[in-house]
C-alpha positions in Angstrom: 33.1 11.6 25.5 34.0 10.8 29.1 36.8 11.6 31.4 39.4 14.2 30.6 41.3 14.6 27.3 45.0 15.3 26.8 46.2 17.7 24.1 49.7 17.9 22.5 50.8 19.9 25.6 50.0 16.8 27.8 47.6 18.8 30.0 44.4 17.2 31.2 41.2 19.1 30.2 37.5 18.7 30.1 36.9 17.1 26.7 34.9 20.1 25.3 38.0 22.3 26.1 40.3 20.0 24.1 39.0 20.4 20.6 41.0 20.5 17.4 43.9 22.9 16.9 41.5 25.0 14.8 39.5 25.7 18.0 42.3 27.0 20.1 40.1 29.9 21.2 37.8 27.3 22.8 40.7 25.8 24.7 41.7 29.3 26.0 38.1 30.0 27.1 38.1 26.7 29.0 41.5 27.3 30.6 41.1 31.0 31.6 37.5 31.9 31.8 34.8 29.2 32.1 33.9 28.5 35.7 35.7 31.5 37.2 33.6 33.7 39.4 31.9 36.6 37.6 30.3 39.4 39.5 28.9 42.8 38.5 25.6 43.5 37.0 26.8 44.4 33.5 29.2 41.4 33.3 26.4 39.0 34.4 23.9 40.6 32.0 26.4 40.0 29.2 26.8 36.3 30.1 23.0 36.0 30.4 22.6 37.4 26.9 25.3 35.2 25.4 23.9 32.1 27.0 20.5 32.9 25.6 21.9 33.5 22.1 23.7 30.2 22.4 20.5 28.2 22.9 20.3 25.7 20.1 23.8 26.5 18.8 27.3 25.5 19.7 29.2 27.7 22.2 32.0 28.2 19.8 29.6 30.0 17.5 28.9 32.6 20.2 32.5 32.8 21.4 33.8 33.7 18.0 31.2 36.5 17.7 31.6 37.8 21.2 33.4 41.0 20.1 30.7 41.5 17.5 28.0 41.1 20.2 29.8 43.6 22.4 30.0 46.2 19.7 26.4 45.7 18.7 25.1 45.8 22.3 27.1 48.7 23.7 29.5 46.5 25.6 26.4 45.1 27.4 26.1 48.2 29.5 22.6 47.7 31.0 21.6 51.3 31.0 22.6 51.8 27.4 20.9 48.6 26.1 17.8 49.5 28.1 17.5 52.7 26.0 17.5 50.8 22.7 14.6 51.6 20.4 12.8 49.6 17.7 15.3 51.1 15.3 18.1 49.6 17.3 16.4 46.2 17.2 16.1 46.5 13.4 19.8 47.5 13.2 20.7 44.4 15.3 18.7 42.2 12.9 20.8 43.4 10.1 24.2 43.0 11.9 26.2 40.1 10.5 28.5 40.2 13.6 25.9 38.6 15.8 23.2 35.9 15.7 20.3 37.6 14.0 17.4 36.0 15.9 14.4 38.4 16.5 13.2 36.7 19.6 16.7 36.6 21.2 17.4 40.2 20.3 14.0 41.3 21.8 14.8 39.3 25.0 18.2 40.9 25.4 16.7 44.4 25.1 13.8 43.5 27.4 16.2 42.0 30.0 18.3 45.2 30.0 15.1 47.2 30.7 14.2 44.8 33.6 17.7 44.9 35.0 17.9 48.7 34.7 14.9 48.9 37.1 16.8 47.0 39.8 19.0 48.8 42.3 22.8 48.6 41.6 24.2 45.3 42.5 20.8 43.5 42.9 21.2 41.5 39.7 24.5 40.1 41.0 23.0 39.3 44.4 20.0 37.7 42.8 22.0 35.4 40.6 24.6 34.5 43.2 21.8 33.8 45.8 21.2 30.5 43.8 24.8 29.3 44.0 24.6 25.9 45.7 26.8 24.9 48.7 30.1 23.5 47.3 30.4 21.1 50.2 28.7 17.8 49.4 28.8 18.4 45.6 31.2 15.8 44.3 33.5 16.8 41.4 32.2 15.2 38.2 34.5 12.5 36.9 33.0 12.3 33.4 30.9 14.5 31.2 28.0 12.2 31.9 28.2 13.3 35.6 27.5 16.9 34.7 23.7 17.6 34.8 21.9 19.8 32.2 20.0 21.6 35.0 19.6 21.5 38.7 17.0 22.5 41.3 19.0 25.7 41.8 19.0 26.6 38.1 15.3 25.8 37.9 14.6 28.1 40.9 16.8 30.8 39.4 15.0 30.7 36.0 11.7 30.8 37.8 12.7 33.9 39.8 14.1 35.7 36.8 10.9 34.9 34.8 8.8 36.2 37.6 10.7 39.5 37.5 10.2 39.8 33.8 13.4 38.4 32.3 12.9 36.4 29.2 14.6 33.6 27.3 16.3 32.0 30.3 15.0 28.6 31.3 16.5 26.1 33.7 19.0 24.8 31.2 20.2 28.2 30.1 20.3 29.3 33.8 22.5 26.3 34.6 24.9 27.1 31.7 25.1 30.7 33.2 25.9 29.2 36.6 28.6 27.0 35.1 30.2 29.8 33.1 30.1 32.3 35.9 31.5 30.1 38.7 28.4 29.5 40.8 29.2 25.9 40.3 32.5 24.2 39.4 31.8 21.6 36.7 35.4 21.2 35.5 36.0 17.4 35.7 37.9 16.1 38.7 41.1 15.4 36.8 40.9 18.7 34.7 44.0 20.9 35.4 41.7 24.0 35.8 39.5 22.6 38.5 41.7 23.4 41.5 42.3 27.0 40.4 38.6 27.5 40.0 38.0 26.1 43.5 40.5 28.6 44.9 38.8 31.4 43.0 
């Protein structure tokens, strides 16, 4: 895939946001959420968890289970997940509403415990400290122009790992940066790009 794609509505979108009609939820996520700035410790913790669970899977798999994840993980409230016990981990392994991966579940609980030790707002500041300067970053024209990771995502992953966070390498960190608006990787001709820039 390269360049933008046009749907029945005639609107130009990044190709991944213009899937079949059976994936309209993907299109809505592309149009209204992906790339828009996300701040707040709990909100960023949620995105960090979901990106980790997505590793090795398609994003639509996670997107369609997001409400299940929120129910299972106490709406991703850091303080609540940090208090999860071994019994909670076993409950999560039996929950069909999420991805039942032992390592990813353990990482989500561990990361809540690490985040809970940080002062309020510090997780947000930590992640956003790695947002690159927008000036000098050309808008990607095709999907091939979008990198899988960057020096900033590599540095962010290293910093998070040093602090005790798990299951977030440079590629996952970059997916987090894309999803949460630290970078704007909507293609140059995508109708959403300008709105994301303004945000």
